[in-house]
C-alpha positions as CSV (number, residue, x, y, z in Angstrom):
1,M,-0.1,0.0,0.0
2,D,2.9,2.4,0.8
3,R,4.6,1.9,-2.6
4,E,1.4,1.5,-4.7
5,S,-0.8,4.1,-3.2
6,Y,0.4,6.4,-0.5
7,E,3.8,7.0,-2.2
8,D,2.0,7.7,-5.5
9,P,2.3,11.5,-6.0
10,G,-1.2,11.8,-7.8
11,L,-2.9,9.9,-5.1
12,A,-1.1,11.5,-2.3
13,A,-2.1,14.9,-3.7
14,Y,-5.8,13.8,-3.9
15,L,-5.7,12.4,-0.3
16,N,-4.1,15.6,1.1
17,A,-6.8,17.7,-0.8
18,N,-9.8,15.7,0.4
19,F,-8.9,14.1,3.6
20,V,-7.0,14.7,6.9
21,C,-4.4,11.9,6.8
22,V,-3.1,10.3,9.9
23,K,-0.6,7.5,9.9
24,V,-0.3,5.3,13.0
25,D,2.4,2.9,13.9
26,R,0.7,0.1,15.6
27,D,3.8,-0.7,17.7
28,E,3.8,2.8,19.0
29,R,0.0,2.9,19.7
30,P,-1.4,-0.6,20.1
31,D,-4.4,0.9,21.7
32,V,-5.4,2.7,18.5
33,D,-4.7,-0.5,16.5
34,A,-6.9,-2.7,18.8
35,R,-9.9,-0.4,18.5
36,Y,-9.8,0.3,14.8
37,Q,-9.0,-3.2,13.9
38,R,-12.3,-4.1,15.6
39,A,-14.1,-1.4,13.7
40,V,-12.9,-2.5,10.3
41,Q,-13.7,-6.1,11.2
42,V,-17.3,-4.9,12.0
43,L,-17.5,-3.0,8.7
44,S,-15.8,-5.4,6.3
45,G,-15.7,-8.9,8.0
46,Q,-11.9,-9.0,8.4
47,G,-9.0,-7.1,9.7
48,G,-5.3,-7.2,9.3
49,W,-2.4,-5.0,8.0
50,P,-2.0,-2.6,6.4
51,L,-5.2,-1.1,7.8
52,T,-7.1,1.8,6.3
53,A,-10.0,3.3,8.1
54,L,-12.1,6.2,7.0
55,L,-13.4,8.3,9.9
56,T,-15.9,11.0,10.6
57,P,-14.4,14.2,12.4
58,D,-15.5,12.7,15.7
59,G,-13.2,9.7,15.1
60,D,-15.9,7.1,14.2
61,A,-15.1,4.6,11.5
62,F,-17.7,4.4,8.7
63,Y,-15.6,2.5,6.0
64,G,-12.3,0.6,5.9
65,G,-10.4,-2.4,4.8
66,T,-6.9,-3.8,4.4
67,Y,-5.4,-4.0,0.9
68,F,-6.9,-1.8,-1.8
69,P,-5.2,-2.3,-5.3
70,P,-3.8,0.7,-7.2
71,D,-6.2,0.0,-10.1
72,D,-9.6,-1.9,-10.6
73,R,-8.8,-5.6,-10.8
74,L,-10.4,-8.9,-10.1
75,G,-13.6,-7.4,-9.0
76,R,-12.0,-5.1,-6.4
77,Q,-12.1,-1.3,-6.7
78,S,-8.9,0.7,-6.7
79,F,-8.0,2.9,-3.7
80,R,-8.6,6.0,-5.8
81,T,-12.1,4.8,-6.7
82,V,-12.9,4.0,-3.1
83,L,-11.8,7.4,-2.0
84,E,-13.8,9.2,-4.7
85,R,-16.9,7.2,-3.7
86,V,-16.4,7.9,0.0
87,R,-16.0,11.7,-0.7
88,E,-19.2,11.7,-2.8
89,V,-21.2,9.9,-0.1
90,W,-19.7,12.0,2.7
91,H,-20.8,15.3,1.0
92,A,-24.2,13.9,-0.1
93,Q,-25.2,12.0,3.0
94,R,-23.2,13.3,5.9
95,D,-25.8,12.6,8.6
96,R,-26.4,9.2,7.4
97,V,-22.5,8.5,7.5
98,A,-22.2,9.9,10.9
99,G,-25.0,7.8,12.2
100,S,-23.4,4.7,10.8
101,G,-20.1,5.6,12.4
102,R,-21.9,5.9,15.8
103,E,-23.4,2.5,15.3
104,V,-20.1,1.0,14.6
105,R,-18.7,2.7,17.8
106,N,-21.5,1.1,19.8
107,H,-20.8,-2.3,18.4
108,V,-17.1,-2.1,18.8
109,S,-17.6,-1.1,22.5
110,S,-19.4,-4.3,23.2
111,L,-16.7,-6.4,21.4
112,L,-13.8,-4.7,23.3
113,N,-15.1,-6.0,26.6
114,E,-14.2,-9.7,26.6
115,T,-15.5,-10.4,30.1
116,A,-17.9,-13.2,30.8
117,P,-17.8,-14.8,34.2
118,G,-17.5,-18.4,35.0
119,E,-16.1,-21.0,37.3
120,L,-12.3,-21.7,37.7
121,S,-12.1,-25.5,37.8
122,P,-9.8,-28.4,36.6
123,A,-12.6,-28.8,33.9
124,L,-11.7,-25.5,32.5
125,L,-8.1,-26.5,32.1
126,E,-9.0,-29.8,30.6
127,R,-11.2,-28.3,28.1
128,G,-8.6,-25.9,27.0
129,A,-6.0,-28.6,26.6
130,T,-8.4,-30.8,24.7
131,Q,-9.2,-28.0,22.2
132,M,-5.5,-27.4,21.6
133,E,-5.0,-31.2,21.1
134,R,-7.7,-31.2,18.5
135,L,-5.9,-28.4,16.6
136,F,-2.6,-30.1,16.7
137,D,-0.8,-30.9,13.4
138,A,0.5,-34.4,14.3
139,R,2.5,-34.6,11.0
140,H,4.4,-31.3,11.3
141,G,3.8,-29.9,14.8
142,G,2.1,-26.8,15.7
143,F,-1.6,-26.0,15.6
144,G,-3.9,-25.6,12.5
145,H,-2.6,-25.3,8.9
146,Q,-1.1,-22.6,6.7
147,P,-0.2,-20.0,7.5
148,K,1.2,-21.4,10.8
149,F,2.0,-19.3,13.9
150,P,4.1,-20.2,16.8
151,H,1.9,-20.5,20.0
152,P,4.5,-20.5,22.8
153,A,2.1,-19.9,25.7
154,A,0.1,-22.9,24.5
155,V,3.1,-25.2,24.2
156,D,4.2,-24.1,27.7
157,F,0.8,-24.7,29.1
158,L,0.7,-28.2,27.7
159,L,4.3,-28.9,29.0
160,G,2.9,-28.1,32.5
161,R,-0.1,-30.4,32.0
162,W,2.2,-33.2,30.9
163,W,4.3,-32.7,34.0
164,D,1.3,-32.9,36.2
165,S,-0.6,-35.8,34.6
166,G,2.0,-37.7,32.6
167,R,-0.2,-37.9,29.6
168,D,2.1,-38.7,26.6
169,V,-0.1,-36.9,24.1
170,W,0.7,-33.6,25.6
171,R,4.5,-34.3,25.8
172,D,4.3,-35.4,22.1
173,I,2.6,-32.1,21.2
174,V,5.3,-30.1,22.9
175,E,8.3,-32.1,21.4
176,K,6.8,-32.3,17.9
177,T,5.9,-28.7,17.8
178,L,9.2,-27.4,19.2
179,T,11.2,-29.8,17.0
180,G,9.3,-28.9,13.8
181,M,9.8,-25.2,14.4
182,A,13.5,-25.8,15.2
183,S,14.0,-27.8,12.0
184,G,12.2,-25.5,9.8
185,G,13.0,-22.2,7.9
186,I,11.0,-20.3,10.5
187,Y,14.0,-20.7,12.5
188,D,17.0,-18.9,11.1
189,Q,19.4,-21.9,10.7
190,I,22.4,-19.7,10.2
191,G,21.9,-16.7,12.6
192,G,19.5,-17.9,15.2
193,G,16.2,-16.4,16.2
194,F,12.8,-17.0,14.8
195,H,11.0,-15.4,11.9
196,R,7.4,-14.2,12.5
197,Y,5.4,-17.1,10.9
198,S,5.5,-19.8,8.4
199,V,3.4,-19.4,5.2
200,D,3.3,-23.2,4.8
201,E,2.3,-26.0,7.3
202,R,5.7,-27.6,7.3
203,W,7.4,-24.5,8.9
204,I,9.8,-24.1,5.9
205,V,9.0,-20.8,4.2
206,P,8.7,-18.0,6.7
207,H,7.5,-14.3,6.6
208,F,11.0,-13.2,7.3
209,E,10.4,-10.4,9.8
210,K,11.8,-11.2,13.2
211,M,9.8,-9.8,16.2
212,S,11.2,-9.2,19.6
213,Y,8.1,-10.4,21.4
214,D,8.1,-13.7,19.3
215,N,11.6,-14.6,20.2
216,S,11.4,-13.8,24.0
217,E,8.4,-16.1,24.4
218,L,9.9,-18.7,22.3
219,L,13.1,-18.4,24.3
220,K,11.1,-19.1,27.4
221,V,9.3,-22.2,26.1
222,Y,12.5,-23.7,24.7
223,L,14.2,-23.1,28.0
224,H,11.3,-24.8,29.9
225,A,11.2,-27.7,27.6
226,Y,15.0,-28.2,27.8
227,A,14.8,-28.1,31.6
228,A,11.8,-30.5,31.8
229,L,12.9,-33.0,29.0
230,G,16.6,-32.6,28.5
231,N,16.4,-32.6,24.7
232,P,19.8,-31.0,23.6
233,L,18.1,-29.5,20.5
234,F,16.0,-27.3,22.7
235,R,19.0,-26.0,24.4
236,E,20.8,-25.3,21.1
237,V,17.7,-23.3,19.8
238,A,17.5,-21.3,23.1
239,E,21.3,-20.5,22.7
240,G,20.6,-19.4,19.1
241,I,17.9,-17.0,20.2
242,V,20.2,-15.6,22.8
243,A,23.0,-15.2,20.3
244,W,20.9,-13.5,17.7
245,S,19.2,-11.1,20.1
246,L,22.6,-10.1,21.6
247,E,24.0,-9.6,18.1
248,V,21.1,-7.8,16.4
249,L,18.6,-6.5,19.0
250,A,20.7,-5.7,22.1
251,D,21.8,-2.2,23.0
252,R,25.1,-3.4,24.7
253,D,26.1,0.1,26.0
254,H,22.8,1.1,27.6
255,G,20.7,-2.1,27.9
256,G,17.5,-2.8,26.1
257,F,16.2,-4.7,23.0
258,A,15.2,-3.4,19.6
259,A,11.7,-4.0,18.6
260,S,12.1,-6.0,15.4
261,Q,14.2,-6.8,12.3
262,D,12.6,-6.2,8.8
263,A,12.0,-9.0,6.5
264,D,13.3,-7.3,3.4
265,V,15.8,-4.6,2.2
266,G,14.0,-3.3,-0.9
267,L,10.7,-3.4,-2.6
268,D,11.5,-6.3,-4.9
269,D,13.1,-8.3,-2.1
270,D,11.5,-11.1,-0.3
271,G,13.8,-12.3,2.4
272,D,16.8,-12.3,0.1
273,Y,19.1,-11.5,3.0
274,F,18.2,-14.9,4.6
275,T,18.1,-17.1,1.6
276,W,20.7,-18.7,-0.7
277,T,21.1,-19.7,-4.3
278,E,22.9,-23.0,-4.9
279,D,25.8,-21.0,-6.5
280,E,26.0,-18.6,-3.6
281,A,26.3,-21.3,-1.0
282,R,28.8,-23.4,-3.0
283,A,31.0,-20.5,-3.6
284,V,31.5,-20.0,0.2
285,L,32.2,-23.7,1.2
286,D,34.8,-26.3,0.5
287,P,33.6,-29.5,-1.2
288,A,33.3,-31.5,2.1
289,E,31.3,-28.6,3.7
290,W,29.2,-28.1,0.6
291,N,28.3,-31.9,0.4
292,A,27.2,-31.9,4.0
293,A,25.4,-28.5,3.8
294,R,23.3,-29.2,0.8
295,L,22.0,-32.4,2.2
296,R,21.4,-30.7,5.6
297,W,19.6,-27.6,4.6
298,D,18.1,-28.8,1.3
299,I,20.1,-26.4,-1.0
300,Y,19.5,-27.1,-4.7
301,A,19.0,-25.2,-8.0
302,Q,15.2,-25.2,-7.4
303,G,14.5,-23.4,-4.2
304,E,11.4,-22.5,-2.2
305,M,10.8,-18.8,-3.0
306,H,8.1,-17.8,-5.4
307,H,9.5,-14.5,-6.4
308,D,12.9,-16.2,-7.4
309,S,12.8,-20.0,-7.6
310,S,16.6,-20.3,-7.4
311,R,16.6,-19.0,-3.8
312,N,16.5,-21.6,-1.1
313,V,15.2,-21.2,2.4
314,L,17.6,-23.2,4.8
315,W,15.8,-26.0,6.8
316,V,16.8,-29.2,8.3
317,A,16.1,-31.8,5.8
318,R,18.4,-34.5,7.2
319,G,20.1,-35.2,10.5
320,D,23.9,-35.8,10.9
321,R,23.6,-39.6,10.8
322,A,21.6,-39.8,7.8
323,I,24.0,-37.4,6.0
324,A,26.9,-39.6,7.2
325,E,25.3,-42.7,5.8
326,E,24.6,-41.1,2.4
327,L,28.1,-39.6,2.0
328,Q,29.7,-42.8,3.6
329,V,31.8,-40.8,6.0
330,E,32.0,-40.8,9.9
331,E,29.2,-38.9,11.6
332,V,31.7,-36.8,13.6
333,Q,33.2,-35.5,10.3
334,V,29.7,-34.4,9.2
335,T,29.0,-32.7,12.4
336,S,32.4,-30.7,12.0
337,H,31.8,-29.9,8.4
338,L,28.3,-28.6,9.2
339,R,29.6,-26.4,12.1
340,S,32.3,-24.9,9.8
341,A,29.8,-24.4,7.0
342,Q,27.3,-22.6,9.2
343,A,30.1,-20.3,10.4
344,K,31.2,-19.5,6.9
345,L,27.7,-18.9,5.7
346,K,27.1,-16.6,8.5
347,V,30.2,-14.5,7.6
348,A,29.2,-14.5,4.0
349,R,25.7,-13.3,4.9
350,A,27.1,-10.5,7.0
351,S,28.6,-8.9,3.9
352,R,25.1,-8.4,2.5
353,V,22.9,-5.4,3.2
354,A,20.9,-6.4,6.3
355,P,17.2,-5.6,6.8
356,A,16.8,-2.6,9.0
357,V,16.3,-2.9,12.7
358,D,13.6,-0.9,14.5
359,R,15.6,0.4,17.5
360,A,12.5,1.5,19.5
361,V,12.6,0.2,23.1
362,Y,9.1,-0.6,24.0
363,V,8.6,-1.4,27.7
364,S,6.4,-4.5,27.6
365,W,8.5,-6.3,24.9
366,N,11.8,-5.3,26.8
367,A,10.4,-6.6,30.0
368,M,9.4,-9.9,28.3
369,F,13.0,-10.3,26.9
370,A,14.5,-9.4,30.1
371,E,12.5,-12.0,31.9
372,A,13.4,-14.6,29.3
373,F,17.1,-13.7,29.7
374,L,16.9,-14.1,33.4
375,E,15.6,-17.6,32.8
376,A,18.3,-18.2,30.3
377,S,21.0,-17.1,32.9
378,A,19.9,-20.0,35.2
379,I,18.9,-22.7,32.9
380,L,21.9,-22.2,30.5
381,A,24.3,-21.0,33.2
382,R,24.8,-17.7,31.4
383,P,25.6,-15.0,33.8
384,D,26.0,-12.5,31.0
385,C,22.3,-12.9,30.3
386,R,21.5,-12.0,33.8
387,E,23.6,-9.0,33.7
388,F,22.2,-7.6,30.5
389,A,18.6,-8.4,31.6
390,L,19.1,-6.3,34.9
391,R,20.7,-3.6,32.9
392,T,17.7,-3.5,30.5
393,L,15.3,-3.3,33.4
394,E,17.1,-0.4,35.1
395,R,16.9,1.4,31.8
396,L,13.2,0.9,31.6
397,W,12.7,2.4,35.1
398,R,15.2,5.2,34.4
399,E,13.7,6.3,31.1
400,A,10.1,5.3,31.0
401,G,9.0,6.3,34.4
402,S,5.8,8.4,34.5
403,P,5.3,11.3,37.1
404,E,1.8,9.9,37.8
405,G,3.2,6.4,38.5
406,G,3.8,3.5,36.2
407,L,5.8,3.2,33.0
408,R,5.2,4.8,29.7
409,H,5.1,2.6,26.6
410,R,8.4,3.6,25.2
411,A,11.9,4.0,27.0
412,N,13.8,5.8,24.2
413,G,11.5,8.4,22.9
414,A,8.6,10.6,23.8
415,G,7.2,8.0,26.1
416,G,3.7,7.3,24.8
417,P,0.5,6.3,26.7
418,L,0.2,4.4,30.0
419,L,-0.9,1.0,28.9
420,L,-1.8,-2.1,31.0
421,D,0.5,-4.3,29.1
422,D,3.6,-2.3,30.0
423,Q,2.8,-2.2,33.6
424,V,2.1,-5.9,34.1
425,Q,5.0,-7.1,31.9
426,A,7.4,-4.9,33.7
427,A,6.0,-6.1,37.1
428,S,6.4,-9.7,36.0
429,A,10.0,-9.0,34.9
430,A,10.7,-7.2,38.2
431,L,9.4,-10.2,40.1
432,A,11.7,-12.4,38.0
433,A,14.6,-10.0,38.8
434,Y,13.8,-10.4,42.5
435,Q,13.7,-14.2,42.3
436,H,17.2,-14.2,40.5
437,T,18.8,-11.7,42.6
438,G,17.1,-11.7,46.0
439,S,17.2,-7.9,45.9
440,A,14.3,-6.3,47.7
441,Q,14.5,-3.4,45.3
442,W,12.9,-5.5,42.6
443,L,10.2,-6.9,44.7
444,D,9.3,-3.3,45.8
445,R,9.1,-2.2,42.1
446,A,6.9,-5.1,41.3
447,R,4.6,-4.2,44.2
448,A,4.5,-0.6,43.3
449,L,3.4,-1.5,39.7
450,A,0.9,-4.1,40.9
451,D,-0.6,-1.4,43.3
452,F,-0.7,1.2,40.5
453,V,-2.5,-1.2,38.2
454,L,-5.1,-2.1,40.9
455,D,-5.6,1.6,41.6
456,R,-5.8,2.9,38.1
457,F,-6.7,0.2,35.7
458,S,-9.2,-1.9,37.6
459,D,-12.8,-2.3,36.6
460,R,-14.3,-2.2,40.1
461,D,-17.8,-3.2,38.8
462,T,-17.3,-6.4,37.0
463,G,-13.6,-7.3,37.4
464,G,-10.6,-7.4,35.1
465,F,-8.4,-4.5,33.9
466,F,-8.8,-1.9,31.2
467,D,-6.0,-1.9,28.6
468,T,-5.5,2.0,29.0
469,L,-6.3,4.8,31.2
470,P,-9.2,6.9,30.2
471,Q,-8.4,9.3,27.4
472,A,-10.0,12.8,26.6
473,V,-9.9,12.2,22.9
474,P,-12.6,11.7,20.2
475,G,-13.6,8.5,18.5
476,L,-13.0,4.9,19.5
477,L,-10.1,5.8,22.1
478,T,-12.9,6.7,24.5
479,Q,-14.1,3.1,24.5
480,S,-12.8,0.9,27.2
481,A,-11.2,-2.4,26.3
482,K,-10.8,-5.5,28.6
483,P,-9.0,-8.1,26.5
484,I,-8.3,-11.7,27.4
485,Q,-7.1,-13.3,24.1
486,D,-3.3,-13.6,23.3
487,S,-2.7,-11.3,20.3
488,P,0.0,-12.6,19.8
489,T,1.7,-11.5,23.1
490,P,0.2,-12.9,26.2
491,A,-3.0,-11.1,27.2
492,A,-2.4,-8.3,29.7
493,N,-5.2,-9.3,32.0
494,A,-3.8,-12.9,32.0
495,V,-0.3,-11.5,32.9
496,A,-1.8,-9.2,35.6
497,A,-3.4,-12.1,37.3
498,S,-0.2,-14.1,37.1
499,V,1.8,-11.2,38.7
500,L,-0.8,-10.9,41.4
501,L,-0.7,-14.5,42.2
502,R,3.1,-14.6,42.4
503,L,3.2,-11.6,44.5
504,A,0.7,-13.2,47.0
505,V,3.0,-16.2,47.3
506,I,6.0,-14.1,47.9
507,T,4.5,-11.4,50.2
508,E,1.8,-13.5,51.9
509,E,-0.7,-10.8,51.3
510,P,-4.1,-12.3,50.5
511,R,-5.4,-9.2,48.8
512,Y,-3.3,-10.0,45.8
513,A,-4.6,-13.4,45.5
514,A,-8.2,-12.2,45.9
515,E,-7.7,-9.5,43.0
516,A,-6.2,-12.2,40.9
517,E,-9.0,-14.7,41.4
518,R,-11.6,-12.0,40.7
519,T,-9.9,-11.1,37.5
520,L,-9.7,-14.8,36.4
521,V,-13.5,-15.4,37.3
522,A,-14.5,-12.4,35.2
523,F,-13.2,-14.0,32.1
524,A,-13.7,-17.7,32.7
525,G,-16.9,-17.8,30.7
526,A,-15.3,-16.1,27.6
527,A,-12.3,-18.3,27.8
528,A,-14.2,-21.6,28.0
529,D,-14.2,-22.2,24.2
530,S,-11.1,-20.2,23.3
531,G,-8.4,-22.7,24.1
532,L,-5.3,-21.9,22.0
533,F,-6.0,-18.3,22.0
534,V,-6.3,-17.9,25.8
535,A,-3.3,-20.0,26.7
536,A,-1.7,-17.2,29.0
537,Y,-5.0,-17.1,30.8
538,L,-5.2,-20.8,31.3
539,Q,-1.7,-20.8,32.7
540,A,-3.0,-18.2,35.3
541,V,-6.0,-20.3,36.2
542,D,-3.6,-23.3,36.5
543,F,-1.7,-21.4,39.1
544,I,-4.9,-21.4,41.3
545,V,-6.2,-24.8,40.5
546,G,-3.0,-26.6,40.6
547,G,-1.5,-24.7,43.4
548,P,1.9,-23.0,43.6
549,C,5.1,-24.6,44.4
550,R,6.8,-22.1,47.0
551,I,10.5,-22.4,47.5
552,V,12.1,-20.3,50.3
553,V,15.8,-20.1,50.0
554,A,18.2,-18.8,52.7
555,D,21.4,-18.8,50.6
556,A,24.0,-15.9,50.4
557,T,25.0,-16.9,46.9
558,T,22.9,-16.5,43.7
559,T,25.4,-18.5,41.5
560,A,24.1,-21.4,39.5
561,E,25.8,-23.8,42.0
562,G,23.8,-22.3,44.9
563,L,20.4,-23.3,46.1
564,S,18.6,-20.5,44.5
565,G,20.4,-21.2,41.2
566,I,19.2,-24.9,41.4
567,A,15.7,-23.7,42.3
568,L,15.6,-21.4,39.3
569,A,17.1,-23.8,36.8
570,T,15.0,-26.8,37.7
571,Y,11.7,-27.2,35.8
572,R,8.6,-27.1,37.9
573,P,5.2,-25.7,36.9
574,R,3.8,-22.8,39.0
575,K,7.2,-22.3,40.8
576,V,7.9,-19.3,42.9
577,V,11.2,-18.6,44.6
578,A,11.3,-16.4,47.6
579,H,14.4,-15.3,49.5
580,A,15.0,-15.3,53.3
581,V,17.7,-13.5,55.1
582,A,17.9,-16.1,57.8
583,S,17.1,-19.8,57.8
584,P,13.3,-20.4,57.5
585,V,13.8,-23.7,59.5
586,P,14.5,-23.4,63.3
587,G,17.6,-25.2,64.2
588,V,18.9,-25.5,60.5
589,A,21.6,-23.3,59.5
590,A,21.6,-21.6,56.1
591,P,22.2,-22.4,53.3
592,V,18.9,-24.1,53.2
593,A,15.8,-24.4,51.0
594,V,12.3,-25.3,51.9
595,T,9.7,-26.4,49.2
596,C,6.0,-26.2,50.1
597,I,2.7,-26.9,48.2
598,G,-0.2,-25.5,50.1
599,T,0.3,-26.4,53.8
600,A,2.5,-29.5,53.0
601,C,6.3,-28.9,53.0
602,A,9.2,-31.2,52.0
603,P,12.2,-31.9,54.3
604,P,14.6,-29.0,54.2
605,A,17.3,-29.2,51.4
606,R,20.8,-28.4,52.3
607,D,22.5,-29.1,48.9
608,G,21.6,-28.7,45.2
609,A,21.1,-32.4,44.6
610,A,18.6,-32.7,47.5
611,L,16.7,-29.7,46.2
612,R,16.7,-30.9,42.7
613,R,15.2,-34.2,43.8
614,T,12.5,-32.5,45.9
615,L,11.5,-30.3,42.9
616,E,11.3,-33.1,40.6
617,T,9.2,-35.4,42.9
618,F,7.6,-33.6,45.9
619,G,3.8,-33.3,45.5
620,R,3.8,-34.7,41.9
621,A,0.7,-36.8,41.4
622,R,2.4,-39.3,39.3
């Protein structure tokens, strides 16, 4: 649309002469996007990007759509034709158009409130897991068909369900999905990190944009799966995400992660930076490396890209053993050749013009990545990840703090609005920082944000939290929204409930648990049939239904070898680590850790091996 329409001089002149043009970056103003997406869905039956909405002076949408072609084609009117028709109707039937806009506003208002109360029960969790199971692609992993998106919260939820129940089907879904994504072109086999989604059901050809929020949540689920299942592939992928994010997204000097990396360099490009022709790859590698690489990553004269059939998306077509058998060499040689081939291809790719990186530092996305990096520091034994995560969080509090309380949307710019998502994700990351450091400063920050959310964002009548504070502006921004579906980041109401539940465990203040339960009850009816799309919500419900695993650690060290390090690195659903200055067990000197579920506590653990055994077995139903 930019190239074909908005950058066309004649069309731009017509727009400026007849309309007031406003361009919105959905990353900068997700609140604007959420409301006008719903409006255009009401008007046209579908939403998406790019989004074009035609508004009255009061800000009400009365017409809109996604893609309008530059000329009339295939039964679709051109953008110019649409604009001319809208102008005619507006001048001839202004009152009717304004009335239509008001009707859309009223309808959107009802859609933005996703609350519908219900009961929190094991049946709700079972129903959600069953719905995910029905959507599972048993052949390729993932959920649904093409285009195929990662659903990390759903995979994480099912991993916890497997741990609790031992049902092999849920473990199979986790392993098949994570292995399928790791082997496909959606994962950057050369540089690490995940592209946005796959256009095919086999995970091979991606949309090449790389989003911060996708990679942070995928990093978490690969870390959890590695800690729970021990599959070395999952560790390798997690290390790849860390490496890419440090190389491409990270601001090493100040802390912080950039928002995204573009898919393309130019208008006629389609992921060319990330793909290879047979000749390009062969020219970089020696014969032994080439023979292994072409079999490993399926590099041939005929590639996968529609815009240029010679370009190959690299994906794992064969494992090391199969390649060794086909080439009749030792497997160790294949592994060595692939390692050197990957390094050479990465160096060669670095000489290309890379897609641009959006350096905006959004609070919610940075908090998500900082929390993922804190988990990586424990599970991968990477203290550098811990250091960078803490530096990132310090930057958020330093640059995004608002005089009225809370954090603004953006850390390295004008700030932006106060959004629920930023507050709860930052609070979640602050809680993680407390658990990984034992520093009361981070617990205090988490509590301050939670109290700010309870005070300013709560719907005191029906429960749940609004996505923004009230705004004195026209149009749909006056409409309150209480979302519960993940889109694609975890729903802010679900994250809010999770934060409050963890705070209740750490602080032992029942008011936090009561507010969390009230929030979850408010959405239980709406979530009952949403399964895959409310995975973060189901994880919060699971915290109440399954009960938290509280680990109180009295240990002066926070290294990987210390008790807190073991507690943080060992997989356990609903785990919360709290720190004590003195031993929580009378007569037992620190270092010591006590693990409790409800009112039942395991014997105190004095060393890492004992604590690990406790976390793996205590209170486990199977």
